[in-house]
C-alpha positions in Angstrom: -278.2 49.1 21.9 -277.4 49.5 18.2 -274.4 47.4 18.9 -276.0 44.8 21.0 -278.8 44.6 18.3 -276.5 44.0 15.5 -274.8 41.5 17.7 -277.3 40.5 18.1 -278.4 39.8 14.3 -275.7 38.2 13.6 -275.7 35.0 16.5 -279.6 35.0 16.2 -279.5 34.0 12.2 -277.4 31.6 12.6 -278.9 30.0 15.7 -282.3 29.7 13.8 -281.2 28.4 10.3 -279.3 25.9 12.5 -282.3 24.2 14.1 -284.5 25.2 10.8 -281.6 22.8 8.6 -281.2 20.2 11.3 -277.6 20.5 11.0 -275.9 17.4 12.9 -273.1 17.3 14.7 -271.3 15.1 11.8 -272.2 17.9 8.9 -269.9 17.4 5.8 -266.7 18.7 5.6 -266.2 22.7 4.9 -266.2 23.3 0.6 -263.7 25.2 0.9 -261.8 27.0 -2.5 -258.0 25.5 -3.2 -255.9 29.3 -2.6 -253.3 29.4 -4.2 -250.7 32.4 -3.4 -248.7 34.3 -6.3 -246.9 37.2 -4.5 -244.5 34.8 -3.0 -242.3 34.6 -6.4 -243.3 30.5 -6.9 -246.7 29.6 -6.8 -248.1 27.6 -4.1 -250.9 27.1 -1.6 -251.8 29.0 0.7 -251.3 26.7 3.4 -247.9 25.5 2.4 -247.0 29.3 2.7 -245.1 28.9 6.2 -246.1 32.6 6.3 -249.0 34.7 7.6 -251.3 35.7 4.8 -254.7 36.4 3.9 -256.4 35.4 0.2 -259.3 37.1 -0.8 -260.7 36.1 -3.7 -262.4 38.4 -6.1 -265.9 37.4 -5.2 -265.2 38.0 -1.4 -263.9 41.1 -2.3 -267.3 42.3 -4.4 -269.6 41.0 -1.5 -267.6 43.9 0.8 -269.8 46.3 -0.6 -268.8 47.8 -4.0 -264.7 47.1 -4.0 -264.0 49.5 -1.3 -260.5 49.8 -0.6 -260.8 50.2 2.5 -263.2 46.4 3.2 -259.9 44.7 3.0 -259.1 46.1 6.9 -262.4 44.3 7.8 -261.2 40.7 6.3 -257.6 41.1 7.5 -256.7 40.7 11.4 -254.5 43.5 12.6 -254.3 45.5 9.1 -255.1 49.2 9.5 -256.1 51.4 6.2 -256.1 55.0 5.6 -258.0 56.3 2.7 -257.1 59.4 0.9 -260.1 60.0 -1.0 -258.8 62.8 -3.7 -255.9 60.2 -4.8 -257.6 57.4 -3.8 -254.6 55.8 -2.5 -254.5 53.5 1.0 -252.0 53.7 3.4 -251.9 51.4 5.9 -250.0 49.1 8.8 -250.1 45.7 9.8 -249.3 45.2 13.4 -248.8 48.4 14.5 -246.1 49.4 12.1 -246.5 51.5 8.6 -247.2 54.6 7.7 -250.9 56.1 8.0 -250.1 59.8 6.6 -251.0 60.6 3.3 -248.9 63.6 2.9 -245.4 61.5 3.6 -243.4 61.7 0.5 -241.4 58.4 1.7 -241.9 55.0 0.5 -244.3 53.0 2.9 -243.8 50.1 5.2 -246.7 48.1 3.8 -245.4 47.2 0.1 -247.9 47.3 -2.5 -247.8 45.5 -5.6 -250.0 45.0 -9.0 -248.9 42.0 -11.1 -245.4 41.7 -9.8 -244.2 45.3 -9.8 -244.4 48.0 -7.3 -246.4 51.2 -6.8 -245.7 51.7 -3.0 -245.6 55.3 -2.8 -249.2 55.9 -1.2 -249.4 59.3 -3.6 -248.5 56.7 -6.8 -250.8 54.4 -6.0 -253.8 54.4 -9.0 -254.9 50.4 -9.4 -258.1 49.9 -9.5 -259.9 47.6 -7.4 -261.9 46.3 -10.8 -261.7 42.7 -12.7 -259.2 41.2 -9.8 -258.6 37.8 -9.6 -257.3 37.7 -6.0 -256.0 40.3 -3.1 -253.6 38.0 -1.0 -252.1 40.5 2.4 -248.9 39.2 4.0 -248.5 40.3 6.9 -245.1 40.7 9.0 -241.2 41.8 7.8 -241.0 40.3 3.6 -237.3 41.6 3.5 -236.3 38.2 1.9 -238.4 38.3 -0.8 -239.7 42.7 -1.6 -236.4 44.0 0.0 -236.9 47.8 1.8 -240.5 48.4 2.0 -241.8 45.8 2.9 -240.9 46.0 6.6 -244.2 45.6 8.3 -246.0 43.3 4.8 -247.0 43.1 1.5 -250.6 43.8 -0.1 -250.2 42.2 -3.7 -253.0 43.0 -6.5 -253.4 39.8 -8.7 -255.8 41.5 -11.3 -257.9 38.8 -13.7 -255.1 37.4 -16.5 -257.0 37.4 -20.2 -258.8 33.8 -20.7 -259.0 31.4 -24.1 -262.6 32.1 -24.4 -264.5 35.4 -25.1 -265.5 37.5 -22.1 -267.5 40.7 -21.7 -269.3 42.1 -18.6 -270.5 45.7 -17.6 -271.0 47.2 -14.1 -273.1 50.1 -12.4 -272.8 51.3 -9.1 -275.7 53.6 -8.3 -275.2 55.3 -4.8 -276.4 58.3 -2.4 -274.4 61.1 -2.5 -274.3 61.1 -6.3 -272.7 57.7 -6.4 -272.7 56.7 -10.4 -270.0 54.2 -11.2 -269.8 52.2 -14.8 -267.4 49.5 -15.4 -266.8 47.3 -18.3 -264.7 44.3 -19.2 -263.4 42.5 -22.6 -261.7 39.6 -23.3 -260.7 38.5 -26.9 -258.5 35.0 -27.7 -256.7 36.6 -31.1 -255.4 32.8 -31.7 -254.5 30.2 -29.5 -251.1 31.9 -28.8 -252.7 35.3 -28.2 -255.3 36.9 -26.4 -255.8 39.8 -24.5 -258.4 42.1 -22.0 -259.1 45.2 -21.2 -261.0 46.8 -18.4 -262.2 50.3 -17.7 -264.0 52.3 -15.2 -264.9 55.7 -14.4 -266.4 56.4 -11.0 -268.7 59.6 -9.9 -269.5 60.9 -6.7 -270.4 64.5 -5.1 -269.0 63.0 -1.9 -270.6 63.4 1.9 -269.2 66.8 3.0 -271.1 69.8 2.3 -269.7 73.4 2.0 -272.1 75.7 4.0 -270.0 78.3 3.6 -269.9 78.6 -0.6 -273.6 76.4 -0.4 -272.1 73.6 -2.3 -272.0 69.6 -2.1 -269.5 68.7 -4.4 -266.3 70.1 -3.0 -265.6 66.3 -2.1 -267.0 64.9 -4.9 -265.0 62.1 -7.3 -263.9 61.7 -10.8 -262.2 58.9 -11.8 -261.4 57.5 -15.2 -259.1 53.9 -15.4 -258.3 51.9 -17.7 -256.6 48.7 -18.3 -254.9 46.5 -20.7 -253.3 42.9 -20.7 -251.9 40.6 -23.7 -250.6 37.3 -23.2 -249.1 35.9 -25.9 -247.2 32.3 -25.9 -244.0 32.7 -28.0 -243.7 28.4 -27.6 -244.5 25.7 -26.2 -241.9 27.0 -23.2 -242.2 31.0 -23.6 -243.8 34.0 -23.3 -244.6 37.7 -22.8 -247.1 39.4 -20.4 -247.8 42.4 -21.2 -249.9 45.2 -18.9 -251.3 48.5 -18.6 -252.2 50.8 -16.6 -253.8 54.3 -16.8 -255.8 56.3 -14.2 -256.9 59.9 -14.1 -257.9 61.5 -11.1 -259.6 64.7 -10.3 -261.4 65.3 -6.5 -261.2 68.1 -5.0 -260.2 68.2 -1.0 -262.0 69.7 0.9 -262.1 67.7 3.8 -261.1 69.6 7.0 -263.6 70.8 9.0 -262.9 73.0 12.1 -265.6 72.0 14.7 -264.8 68.4 13.8 -268.7 68.2 12.0 -269.0 66.8 8.4 -269.8 70.4 7.0 -266.8 72.5 5.9 -266.0 76.2 5.9 -263.6 76.7 3.2 -263.3 79.4 0.8 -261.1 78.2 -1.2 -261.6 74.2 -1.3 -258.3 71.8 -2.5 -257.9 69.5 -5.6 -256.9 66.3 -5.3 -255.5 65.4 -9.3 -253.4 62.5 -10.2 -252.4 61.6 -13.4 -250.9 58.0 -13.4 -249.2 55.4 -16.2 -247.5 52.5 -15.8 -246.4 49.1 -17.9 -245.1 45.7 -17.1 -243.4 43.5 -19.3 -243.0 39.6 -18.2 -241.3 37.3 -19.9 -241.3 33.6 -18.6 -239.0 30.7 -20.1 -239.8 27.4 -18.8 -236.8 25.3 -19.7 -236.6 21.1 -18.9 -235.0 21.9 -15.5 -235.5 25.4 -14.1 -237.5 28.6 -15.0 -236.0 32.0 -15.7 -238.6 35.4 -15.5 -237.4 38.6 -16.6 -239.2 41.5 -15.5 -239.4 44.8 -16.6 -241.7 47.7 -14.9 -242.3 51.7 -15.1 -244.5 53.7 -13.8 -245.3 57.9 -14.5 -247.4 59.5 -11.8 -248.5 63.2 -11.6 -249.9 65.0 -8.5 -251.2 68.0 -7.8 -252.6 68.2 -4.1 -254.0 71.5 -2.5 -255.8 72.4 1.0 -257.0 75.8 2.0 -254.7 75.7 5.3 -256.8 78.2 7.6 -259.7 75.5 7.1 -262.1 78.2 6.9 -263.5 81.9 5.4 -263.2 85.8 6.2 -266.3 85.1 8.5 -265.5 81.9 10.3 -262.0 84.0 11.4 -263.5 87.3 12.4 -262.7 89.8 13.3 -259.2 87.9 12.2 -258.2 88.2 8.5 -256.8 84.8 8.5 -256.5 82.7 4.8 -253.6 80.9 4.0 -253.5 78.0 0.7 -250.9 75.5 -0.3 -250.7 74.2 -3.3 -247.9 70.9 -4.7 -247.2 69.4 -7.9 -245.3 66.3 -7.4 -244.0 64.6 -10.6 -242.3 60.5 -9.9 -240.9 57.9 -11.7 -239.8 54.5 -11.0 -238.3 51.6 -13.4 -237.7 48.1 -12.2 -236.0 45.1 -13.7 -235.7 42.3 -11.8 -234.6 38.5 -13.2 -235.3 35.3 -11.4 -234.0 32.0 -12.2 -236.6 29.3 -10.3 -235.3 25.6 -9.9 -238.8 23.1 -10.7 -240.6 22.7 -8.8 -241.0 19.7 -7.5 -242.2 17.7 -4.2 -240.5 14.9 -2.0 -240.8 12.3 -3.9 -238.9 13.6 -6.8 -236.3 15.7 -5.0 -235.9 17.3 -1.8 -235.4 20.6 -2.5 -236.8 24.0 -3.9 -234.5 27.1 -4.9 -235.3 31.0 -6.5 -231.9 33.5 -7.0 -232.9 36.9 -8.9 -231.3 39.6 -9.2 -233.3 43.5 -9.5 -232.4 47.4 -10.3 -235.2 50.1 -9.0 -234.7 53.4 -9.2 -237.0 56.1 -8.4 -237.0 60.4 -9.6 -239.6 62.5 -7.8 -239.7 66.1 -8.1 -241.9 68.7 -5.4 -242.8 72.1 -6.4 -244.7 73.7 -3.5 -246.4 77.3 -3.4 -247.7 78.8 -0.4 -249.8 82.1 -0.2 -251.1 83.9 2.8 -252.9 86.5 4.9 -252.9 86.9 8.5 -254.4 90.6 10.2 -255.4 91.4 13.7 -257.5 94.8 14.2 -256.6 95.1 18.3 -252.7 95.2 16.8 -252.3 98.2 14.8 -250.8 96.9 12.2 -251.6 96.3 8.8 -252.1 93.0 7.2 -249.2 90.8 6.7 -249.5 89.5 3.1 -247.0 86.3 2.7 -246.1 84.4 -0.3 -243.5 81.5 -0.4 -242.1 78.7 -3.0 -240.5 75.7 -2.0 -238.9 72.8 -4.6 -236.9 69.3 -4.2 -235.9 66.9 -5.9 -235.1 63.4 -4.8 -233.7 59.8 -6.7 -232.9 57.1 -5.8 -231.4 53.3 -7.0 -231.0 49.9 -5.5 -229.6 46.9 -5.9 -230.7 43.8 -4.2 -229.5 40.1 -4.9 -232.0 37.6 -3.1 -232.5 33.7 -2.6 -234.6 31.0 -1.1 -234.1 27.4 -0.6 -236.8 25.1 0.4 -235.0 22.0 1.6 -237.3 18.9 2.8 -237.0 17.1 5.3 -239.3 14.3 4.8 -242.7 14.3 2.9 -244.5 16.4 5.8 -241.5 18.3 7.0 -240.0 21.1 5.3 -236.8 23.9 5.8 -236.6 26.8 4.4 -233.8 30.0 4.3 -234.9 33.4 2.9 -231.7 35.9 2.4 -231.9 39.4 0.7 -228.7 41.8 0.5 -229.8 45.8 -1.1 -227.5 48.4 -2.1 -229.2 51.7 -1.9 -227.7 55.2 -2.6 -230.1 58.1 -2.6 -229.4 62.2 -3.7 -231.6 65.0 -2.4 -231.1 68.6 -3.0 -233.6 71.3 -2.5 -234.2 75.4 -3.0 -232.5 76.2 -0.2 -229.3 75.2 -0.6 -229.5 71.3 1.4 -228.5 68.7 -0.3 -227.6 64.9 0.8 -226.1 61.9 -0.9 -226.6 58.7 1.6 -225.8 55.2 1.0 -226.8 52.5 2.8 -226.3 48.8 2.9 -228.8 46.7 3.5 -230.0 42.6 4.8 -233.0 41.1 5.6 -233.8 37.4 5.0 -236.2 34.7 7.4 -235.5 30.8 8.5 -238.8 28.8 8.9 -240.0 25.3 9.4 -243.1 24.0 8.3 -245.1 20.8 9.4 -247.9 19.4 8.0 -249.7 16.3 9.4 -252.2 13.8 8.1 -255.0 15.9 8.9 -254.5 18.4 6.8 -253.0 21.2 9.4 -250.0 23.1 8.5 -248.3 24.2 11.4 -245.1 26.6 11.3 -242.4 28.7 13.2 -240.1 31.4 12.0 -237.9 33.9 12.9 -237.5 37.1 9.3 -235.8 40.0 9.4 -236.8 42.9 7.7 -235.8 46.2 6.8 -236.9 50.0 5.6 -234.3 52.3 4.1 -234.0 55.4 5.3 -235.3 59.2 3.6 -236.0 63.2 3.7 -239.0 64.5 5.2 -239.4 66.3 1.6 -240.8 69.5 1.0 -240.8 70.7 4.1 -238.2 73.6 3.5 -237.0 73.1 7.3 -233.6 74.6 6.9 -234.1 77.7 7.9 -235.9 76.8 11.4 -234.5 74.5 14.2 -236.0 71.4 12.5 -233.4 71.5 10.5 -231.4 68.4 11.7 -234.9 66.5 11.2 -235.1 66.5 7.2 -232.9 63.0 7.0 -233.7 60.4 8.9 -232.2 56.5 9.3 -233.2 53.2 8.3 -235.2 50.9 10.3 -235.1 47.5 10.9 -237.4 44.1 12.9 -236.9 41.1 13.8 -240.2 38.8 13.8 -241.2 35.7 15.5 -243.7 33.5 14.0 -246.2 30.9 15.0 -248.8 29.2 13.2 -251.3 26.6 12.4 -254.1 26.5 9.8 -255.8 24.3 8.1 -259.3 22.0 8.9 -260.5 20.6 11.5 -262.2 17.7 10.9 -263.9 17.0 14.7 -265.4 20.9 14.4 -265.8 21.4 10.7 -264.3 24.3 10.6 -261.5 25.6 8.7 -259.1 27.4 11.3 -255.9 29.8 10.6 -253.9 31.4 13.7 -250.6 33.0 14.4 -248.5 34.7 17.2 -245.9 37.0 17.3 -243.5 39.2 18.6 -241.5 42.4 16.6 -238.5 43.7 18.0 -237.7 47.1 16.3 -234.7 49.0 16.2 -234.6 52.5 14.7 -238.1 52.4 14.4 -239.5 55.7 11.9 -242.3 57.3 13.7 -244.0 59.7 12.3 -245.2 63.1 14.7 -246.9 66.3 13.4 -245.8 69.8 14.4 -245.8 73.3 14.2 -242.8 75.3 13.5 -244.5 78.7 13.5 -247.7 78.9 16.1 -249.2 81.8 13.6 -248.8 79.8 10.4 -250.3 77.3 9.7 -248.3 76.7 6.9 -245.7 75.3 8.9 -247.2 72.6 10.1 -245.6 69.2 9.4 -245.6 65.6 9.4 -242.0 64.4 10.1 -240.7 60.9 9.9 -237.8 60.4 12.9 -236.5 57.6 14.1 -237.2 56.1 17.6 -234.6 54.1 19.0 -237.0 50.7 20.1 -240.0 49.7 20.0 -242.1 46.2 20.7 -245.3 44.6 18.9 -246.3 41.2 20.1 -249.8 39.8 19.1 -252.3 36.8 17.7 -254.1 36.5 14.8 -257.3 34.1 14.2 -259.6 33.7 11.2 -262.1 31.0 11.1 -264.7 30.0 8.6 -267.8 27.3 9.5 -270.8 26.3 7.5 -273.3 25.3 9.3 -275.5 23.7 6.5 -275.3 24.6 2.6 -276.8 27.7 2.8 -275.2 29.6 6.1 -271.2 29.9 6.4 -270.0 32.1 9.5 -266.7 34.0 9.4 -265.0 35.3 12.5 -261.4 37.4 12.2 -259.5 39.1 15.3 -256.1 40.3 16.1 -254.7 41.4 19.1 -252.1 44.2 19.7 -249.9 44.8 22.2 -247.4 47.7 21.1 -244.7 50.2 23.1 -242.4 53.2 22.4 -239.4 51.5 24.4 -236.8 54.2 24.2 -237.2 57.3 21.7 -234.2 59.8 22.2 -235.5 63.5 21.3 -238.8 62.4 23.0 -238.3 60.6 26.3 -241.8 61.3 27.4 -243.4 59.0 24.9 -241.2 56.1 26.5 -243.4 53.4 27.7 -246.4 54.7 25.7 -248.4 52.5 23.0 -247.5 53.1 19.7 -249.9 55.5 17.4 -252.7 53.6 14.9 -251.7 50.5 16.6 -255.6 49.3 18.4 -255.2 46.5 20.8 -258.1 44.8 19.1 -259.7 44.8 15.3 -262.5 42.4 14.7 -265.0 41.6 12.1 -267.6 38.6 12.1 -270.5 37.7 10.4 -272.4 35.6 8.1 -274.2 34.6 4.3 -277.3 32.8 4.0 -278.2 31.8 0.8 -281.7 32.4 1.9 -282.6 30.8 -2.4 -281.9 30.0 -5.4 -279.4 33.0 -6.7 -280.6 34.7 -3.3 -277.5 35.9 -0.4 -278.0 37.8 2.5 -274.5 38.9 4.2 -274.1 40.8 7.6 -270.7 42.0 9.2 -269.9 43.9 11.9 -266.2 45.2 12.0 -264.6 47.2 15.4 -261.6 48.3 16.6 -260.9 49.3 19.8 -259.4 53.4 20.8 -255.9 54.2 19.3 -253.1 56.9 19.8 -254.1 59.6 16.7 -249.9 60.5 16.7 -246.7 59.8 18.0 -247.4 63.9 18.4 -249.6 63.7 21.3 -251.5 61.9 23.5 -254.7 62.4 22.2 -257.0 58.8 21.4 -260.1 57.9 18.9 -262.9 56.1 20.6 -263.4 52.1 19.6 -266.3 51.7 17.3 -268.6 49.1 15.7 -270.1 49.4 12.2 -272.5 47.1 10.7 -272.7 46.4 7.2 -275.2 45.0 5.0 -275.6 43.3 1.5 -278.3 41.3 -0.7 -277.4 39.7 -3.9 -279.2 38.0 -6.3 -278.2 36.5 -10.0 -280.8 35.3 -12.1 -279.1 34.5 -15.4 -276.2 36.8 -16.6 -277.2 39.1 -13.8 -276.5 39.7 -10.8 -277.6 42.5 -8.5 -276.0 43.9 -5.2 -277.4 45.9 -2.3 -275.4 47.2 0.3 -275.7 49.2 3.1 -272.3 50.5 5.2 -272.8 52.0 8.5 -276.0 50.7 8.8 -277.0 53.1 12.0 -274.5 55.6 11.1 -272.1 55.7 13.9 -270.4 58.8 14.1 -266.2 57.6 14.4 -263.0 58.7 13.9 -260.3 57.3 11.3 -257.2 60.5 12.1 -256.2 62.7 14.6 -254.5 66.4 14.9 -253.3 68.4 17.7 -252.0 71.9 17.0 -253.4 75.7 16.7 -254.7 76.8 13.5 -257.8 79.4 15.3 -256.2 83.4 16.0 -255.9 85.2 17.6 -253.8 82.8 20.2 -253.3 79.3 17.9 -253.7 77.4 20.8 -253.5 73.6 20.0 -256.8 72.1 19.7 -258.0 68.6 18.7 -259.2 68.3 15.2 -260.5 64.5 13.9 -261.3 63.6 10.5 -264.1 61.2 10.9 -265.3 58.2 8.4 -267.3 58.0 5.9 -271.2 57.9 7.0 -274.6 55.6 6.3 -274.5 55.2 2.7 -276.0 52.7 0.3 -276.1 51.9 -3.0 -276.6 48.8 -6.2 -274.5 47.3 -8.3 -275.8 45.6 -10.9 -273.4 43.1 -13.2 -273.9 41.7 -16.6 -272.2 38.8 -18.4 -272.3 38.6 -22.2 
């Protein structure tokens, strides 16, 4: 009944407003802002990109309830995101391809870029979704543009640049569960050629979980501090230098695992997820008479600690058995990237029939892991003393990628464009650990794309494309598997994906509607799948996520986005992702052949409306939902389908804007992750443990512009 009521609200409001405003079939054209996407290395209009891309402006993201990164999945078809609360990191997949684990160490299938430098590792994402200009989500392989770690797509975050006038604002968010966020932005033009912008954010929350054993409500708290500094310097009439610096410090207890599937924990030793991250980026731009040169350099440093109570309980919850395990990992990850781009002058068919980009990139990674485990197990019925164990495992990893890339746009006519893109990448890595295991793999990979784009006189754009993406191989780091039968699973091979697309987007006059529609078919080779296993049934510290290669997989589906203005006051939106996936061949797990891939719901949608009730007053209602999906490629347990209802009421007056929001209005109990293993004595029988999404929560945000 709640779901039906939510749908009724959306359409009832729309119908009432439609008649009250006396909107005719000849309503005026949508006032749609021209959106320019920048993650393509050349700034182009969204309609000219010949690619499936969703661009979310700062205002649209603010309206999705306090800048929650997971809200992106409600705004982008076939995008799945899982938030790791402790790290404030997001792991995700696009069209069923990608990683959903927050404990893996390899780079993901969805690239994550901020202002042109990569923050790909899930435990090294440290961008704060505050003071941003736009978020662009590219669906499908971006091998020719971004290389190895964009097999499924790319999330590109463009933060706000310094502007030529003074600007300052302050943000305050108050919510239930003890939430209190404070943010500030300061923009100062030092001279006509030099300006800077600073953004600061502090977030605090107790979290919605309660530890009923310790009688505390703050063992899943959030304590985060973020800082960003950007400097733009016009060196001359034809050259400029941009500088950006990030700093984040997160100290968040991670008491999130439950035995009984409730939102209450029983841990006697709550874990901790902490992260201290720094990054800097330099971008030198030279606008020569006939071309443009870009020199980019970035460097990141991330120190991570993640720990957890491996038994998920306490002495009382496992009585009469003694059962106590704790795991803690210290991870240090450094990256360095240098890239040079040479771009032709940006012209159209009237002056020249082609544009081009060529470039070279070097990307380096260094990572170290130190893992400490301790535990105790005692069975009062077997006559033996309690068993105590302590273990230590360390590993070191480094890699270097050299890439050469290029793209050519050839205008066959003023309305017809043929594009070619290629990327060649040479990758070598080194790995060693305390178990005396060492590897030095070398791979040569390539990706590319060919597309044909047609623009009609009716402002519709049609495109057809074929693209190849690739993802480098890697290691299951920090497992300590050398002494087990799983030792041959430490390393895995590269994966490739060939994707075919047909799409159209633009404004349809006779429907007074903006439409974005894409159909796709993907063929995956040497598919990297994430499976969970427990090496020793008596030891929960041997519960592992392993990446392995399946031979083949198919993904296909469709994506639809519709925006329609019923009047000057009412706007409707609808986003739908349809997806079918299959593991067609899996040599080590033939029982999974023919099954859907994990975390690939057959449908996902977002629909709703925005209603400008009066001057400065706006109401937003949206419904988001997903079908059921498999939790893992290692077991056959599935989630339930769900629909969530969210509301937002905003009011602007003079320099102040108020936002009152409620997420998960009807307090739906839904699951995001599922684990199937044994974690309860004495038999440690395999059991499904689910991690549920946030319950209903509400808050008020206040923004003041000076």
